[in-house]
N, C-alpha and C positions, 0 to 999 in steps of 0.2 A: 345845807340839809343833807344833800346826797353824800357829802363827805362823812357826816355824822353817822348816817345809817350804814355806810360802807364799813366804817371803822367798827361799829357795833357787830356787824355780821362777821367781820374777820375775827374778832375776839371770840364770838360764839363758835365759829368753825374750829378754832384752835382748841378751845375747851372741850367741845363735844367729841371731836375726833380722838382726843386723848383718852376718852372713856369708851372708845369703840363704837360711837354712834355717829350716824351721818343723816342729814335731812333726806337724802335720796332713799336711804334704806328705810326710813320711817314713813315715807310718803308725804312728808311735810312740804315738799316742793310741788306736789300735785294740787290742782285746783279743787277746792271743796265743791261738791255737787249735791244736788237733791238726791241722787241715787246713792251717794256714798255716806250720807249722814244717817244717824239712828232714826228709828221711827218714833221713839219716845224721848222726851226731854230728860236730861239729867237734873237732879236737884241742885239748887244754888245755895251753897253754904258759905258762911263766913269763916269756916274752919280751914278753907283751902290756903296753903302756904303762899306767902308773897314770892314773886319772881325774884331771881337773883339780880336781874337788871331789866330795864324797860325793853320790850320788844314790840316794834310796830307790826312785824310779821305775825307774831303770835296773837296780837289784838285782832288782826284781820281774820285769822283762822277761827278765833272764837266767835267773832261776829257772823262769819259765814255759817258756822256750825249751828249756832243758836237760832238764827233766822230761818235757815233751811229746814231744821228739825221742827220748828214751830209750824212752818208751812206744810211739812209732810204730815205732822200729827193733827194739827187743828184745821188746816185748809182755809185759813183766813188771815187777813191783815189785822194788826192790832197796834195800839199806840205805844205799847211798852217794849216791843221787840223788833218787828220788821219795819215799822215806820221810822224809828230813829236810825236803824241800819241804813235806810235809804238816804237819810241826812248825811251820815258820816262815812260810809264805806268808801266813796271815791277818794278820800284823803289818804287811803292806804294802798291805792292801786299800784303805786310805784314799787311796793315791796311784796305784794301778793295779788295776783290777778283773781278776780271773782268770776263765777260762772255766768253771771247775768240773769240767773233764774229768779232772783227776788224781784228785780226790775220787771222781768217778763210777767211774773205773777201779778204785780200791781197793775200793769197795763191790761191784763186779761179781765180785770173787773169791768173795764170799758168795752173791750173788744169781744168778750165772750159773755160774761154774766149780764152786762147791761147793753148788749148789742142791739136788742129790739125793744127792751123795756127797762127804763131807768129805775133807780131806787125810789121807795116811797118815803113819805115824811117820817114814819116810825123807824126808818132805817137811816136817819140823818147822820149817824156816826160814820158810816162807810165812806161816803164821798169826801168827808173832811180828812180822814186818815189816809185814804188813797191819794187824794189831791195834794195833801201836805207832803207825803213821801215822794211823789213824782216831781213836785215843784222844786223841793230842795235838791233832789237828785239831778234835775235839769240844770240848776244853778251850779252844782258841783262838777258837772261834766261838760255839756255843750254851751252853757250860759244862755240858752234860748229855750223858750217854752215850746215843748213838743205839741203836735196836734192832739195827741191822746190826753196829755195833761190839761190842755185848754178845755177839752170836752168835759173832763171830770170836774174841773173848777166851775164850768157852766152848770153842771148837774148839781153842784153844791147848793146853788140858789133855788133849785126846784124843790128842795126838801127843807128849806128854811121855814120855821114856824112863823106865825103872824106876829109873835112877840119879839122876833129877831134872833131867837136862839135855835138850837137844833136838839133833836133827841140824842142823848148821850148815855153811856152805861153808868148806872149807879150801883157799883159793886162794893162800896165802902172801902175802896182801895185808893186812899189819898196818896198823892195829890192829883192823880190823873183820871181815875174812874170812880168818881164820887159825886160829882154834880155837873150841871151843864156848862158852868162857867169856863172850865178848861177847854171844852170843845169850841166855844165861841172865840176865845182868844187864839186858839190854834188855827181856826179858819181865817181869822183876820191876819195872822202871821203869814199863812200860806199865800193869801191874796196879795199881801204887801211885798213879799219876797219875789213873787212871780215876775219874771223879766218881760220886756216888751210892752210895758204900760198896761198890763192886764187890769190893774185896779182902776184904771180910767175908762174902761169899757162901760157901756150903758148898763149891762146886766150887773156888773160888779158895783157900780155906783148905787143902784137901787138897793141891792142887798146890803151894802155897807151902811147905808142910811138906816136900815132896820137894825143892823147889828149895833150901831151906836145907841139906838133906843134901848136895846136889851141891856147893854152895859150901864146905861144911865139908871135904868130901873132895877138893876141887880148889882149893887155895890160889892166890891171885893170883900171876902170874908177873912183873907189871910195874906201874909206877905207873899206867898207863892202866887196867889191871884194877882197881886199888885205887880209882881215881877213880870208875869206874862203880859199884863196890860202895858207896862213900860216898854217891853220888847216890841210888841206889835204896834204900839202908838208911835214908835219911831218911824214906822213905814206907812201907817194909815193916819191921815190927819183927822182931827176932831174927836179923838178918843181920850187923850190926856194932854195936859199942858207940859211944856218943857220943865217948868219948876216942879211939877208933880213927879215927872220922871227922875229928876235929880234927887228928889227926896227919897224915892224908892231905891235908887242906886246906893245912896248913902246908908240906908237901912240894911241892904244886902251886905255891903262891905263891912259894916260895923259888927256883924256876927261871925266874922272869920274866927276860927279857933286857933289856939296857940300853935298847933302843928302845921298850920297853913291851909287846911281844908275848911269845908263848910259842911254842916249837917242838914240833910233834907228836912228832918223833923223840926229844925230851927225855923223853917219857913211857915210852920203850921201852928205855933203856940198861941197866936192871937185869934184863932178860929174858935169862936165860942161854941161850946157843946161838942167839939171834936175830941173824942177820947178813945183810948184803946179798949177793945173788948176784954182783954185780960186784966185790966185795971192798972197796968204799969204806966208810969209817967212816960211822956215822949222823951226819947233819947236825943237830946240836943247837944250833947258833948262829944259825939263820935263823928269824925269826919267821914264823908262818903263821896263816891264818884259823881252821883247825880247832883248833889248840892254843890260840890266844887266845880264841876263842869258847867252847870247852868249859870252860876254867878260869873265865871270867867267869860263865857260866851256873851251874856247880856252886857257885861261891863265893856267888852270890846265893841259890841254893837252900839253902845251909848257913848262911845268916844274915849274910853279909858285906854291909854297906850299900853302896848304889850310890855313895855319896860317898867310899868308901875310895880313897885316892890310887893304890893299885896297880891297882884296877879302872879308875879314871879314866884312868890312863896306857894301859891296854890298850884302852879305848874310843877314845882318841885315835889309837892305832895303827890300829885298824879304820877309822876315818873317813878316815885318810890313805892307806890302802893298797888301796882298791877299784880294780879295773882298769876300763878304758874300756868293756868289754862289760857291766859291772855285777857281775861275779864278783869273788871274792877268790881268790888263788892259794894252793894248798897242794901241795907236791911229794909224790908217793908216798914215804912215809918209809923204806921198806925195799926192796921190789922193785917193778919197773915195773908200775903198774896204770893207765897212761894219765893219771895225776894226777887220777883221778876223785874222789879225796877232796876236791878243790877244790869239788865240788858240795856235799858235806857241810859243808865249811868255810864256804862262802857262806851256807848256811842257818844255821849256828851263829853266824856274824857277825851276821846279822839278829836271832837270838834274844838274843845278848849285848847288842846295842844296845837291843832292846826291854826286856830285864831291868833296864837302867839308865836307862830313861825317855827314850832318844833316839828311840824309836819307840813308838807307843801300844799299850796293851792287854795288858801282861804279866799273864797269868791266874793266876799262882801266888803264894802267900803269900811276902812278903819282909819283912825287918825294917825296911826304910826305902825310901822311893821316891826 
């Protein structure tokens, strides 16, 4: 992998210096910081041209800029921008260092905002997103659960409702901010991923028992729901059978598009009553980064080898569809959410590339490298 990245960088240097441009002159070698990013987000458009070739460095720069700008403008964590950043950014550390300010911001929820008084039940969203971000980041860096992360995961159970679910944003932004189901499976995933046997602690066992009740009483409404269940059930027993996981995996692989990618909207067609406000049909025939990245990551987690031709076709789609800014575009699949899912999709594109060996350091068990 180092050879591949070195070769790409050498080619980039030859081309760019020929046009009188250098990374040093543009500041591209500088670490992106909270201070250096804009105070307002730029719009995310599908009109941005494709990059001439894949650049891991440019992906890192985009992720840094988008997350730190969100942090500066909104002053909050969110499931579509800085949480997936925490999942994926360490995969790019070898080509572009980060400032560490997003990680610090996540930790400050525990050390500053919740230092003396934890979140309330009607704030259940926060410890799930903070806990998931910190847990994945721990796995991608030290491989050990930090004390701050453990504290946040413990807080997660204090705001769990009696029905086993959590308060979650209902912004009509499918598939992430539309119902409680996504939050429940994200919580299960974070707890299941957490190293050091966290899921076997007494507090986690009690909470997971209630979580299983919620999932039993609230069946999945879409393939996206089922995909998330399949992913977290691989790590948390008693959520779904191996046969059900295999069925969901086959459903996901079966809707791969001819160009090698997957469409996020394609995971939502079986959700009864889910319609776009503008009356347009769901666009199930346009590949995007979130759909493609999610399927590849879940497939790897469920034991599909990186060499599988379907996954390799998806990897080639990702390598060919990065935009000039370093992002990958994903259209808001149902109602307008500013295409913010592109930030999630960009992070999942990085995770997918990492899971298949295109980027270093995939921290999770896989059947084949």
